C-alpha positions, 0 to 999 in steps of 0.5 A: 895096688901094683906100683909102677915098677911092677907094672913096667917089670912084669910084662916086660920080663914075661915077654922076654922069658916067652921070646927066649923060650921060643928061640932057645934050642932044646938041650941035647939028649943023653944018648944020640937019637937014631934020626935027626929030629926036624926043627919045628917051624918058628912060630913068629915066621908062621904067624907072619906067613899067614898074615901075609898069605891071607893079604895076597889072597885078597889082593889076588881075588880083588884084582881078579874082578878087573881082568885076566892078567896074572897077579905076578905081573906087577901085583904086590902087598906093601906097607903091611903092618899089624900092631898090638899094643897095651896101655895103662893110664891112672885115669883111664885104666887099661886098654888093649888094641889091635890095628893093621894096615896094608896097601895092594898094587893090582896089575889089572887096575891102572899102575897108578891106582891101589886099593888099602884096607885096615882096622884103626881109629876111624876118626884118625883115618878119616882126618889123616892124623900123623902117626906121632898124634894118634891116641895110641902114641899120645898114650890115650885109650881108645873106645871100641866104637871108635875102632873100625874096619876101613877100605878103599881105592886110591889114585897116585898123581905124580909123586906127592899128591893122591886121592882116595875114596873110602868106606869105614865102619857101618859103610860110611863113605869118606874122601881125601885129597892129600899133598906132601912136599919135602925139602932140605934146609941147610946142610943137616935140616929136613922139612916136611909139609903135608895137607889133607882135605877130606869129606865125611858124613860126620865132619863134612868138609875138613882139613889137617895140615902137618909140618915137621922139621928134623935136624941132625945134631950128630950121626946118631942124634936128631932133633925133631919138631912136629905140629899138626892141626885139624879143623872140620866144618862141623867143628870150627875150632882147631884141634891141634898138637906139637911134639918137640923131642931128641931121637937117638940112634943106638944102632942094630935098629935100636932107637930111644927118644925123649919128647915134650908133647902138648895139644888143645882145642881152641875156643873151648876155654881150655886151650891147652887140654894136656902137656907132658913128657915121654920116653920111648924105646924101640928095638927089634925082637925078632929078625928085622920085621918084629919090633918091640916098643915101650913108652913111659910118660907123665901128663898134666891133663885138663879135659875141660873148663869145669875140671882141675888139671891133674898129673897122670903116669902112663905106660904103653907097650906094643909089638909091631910086625911088618909083612 
């Protein structure tokens, strides 16, 4: 049976060797060539350009349905992101996942209106779950049935309110009204409040409330506390999560953190389903838009009242490409 050390080192070493091979120039030939050889296109740049070109083609095509104004006059693709990750968790085995999201601004549509498209956990998309509490960030595996494509239209009202109408897997409709407000606390603190009201065929009416607080302890060290709770008309108990951690900035877009995480569901007999500690490391792997992430955690889980709480190790590795 492979040890945890081999599980961590082997994928990391393999990724490092592949990246080095892609970036290391070939050794000079013994005799000078007759003509300089053309440099091969960078595989990462080519992949990113292909994804972005496809997204822009889709945006142009949809925008042309609404008028003849050229796409160059205000059209753009923003918040584009592709996230590939591998997860190993002792009680759930291995899991591979691919997520992507993008937002389109279309000149033939009102300036305050935008389209969005992606592939993600459909439950988290509808409930607008904060990123820190998604299953992939909590090192939990996902069923393939839970990952689906989604698309829709959004309308931004003022700076902190927007409304969304969307379709997710199986052409199931959903709607959201989202509110966000930030304010400073003292000279070093920042607090953010988020409230999302949503409707879907599965959950009927529901809401997700999130509150976060971040305090700068030094120019490179911050304390962060995140809390979120979701309730629906179908399941009236609160699904809640809390994350308290220290985040350290090491410069050059490298960042590490240590976090204590706890989550649960009220009214089930197991108020705290899981608690644990996890460490996270993020750094650029290529230019400024391709980042690598490594997460190692140890959790104590009790999925239901009949089960005994057990300790499990979990490892997550990810590549995140922005376009």
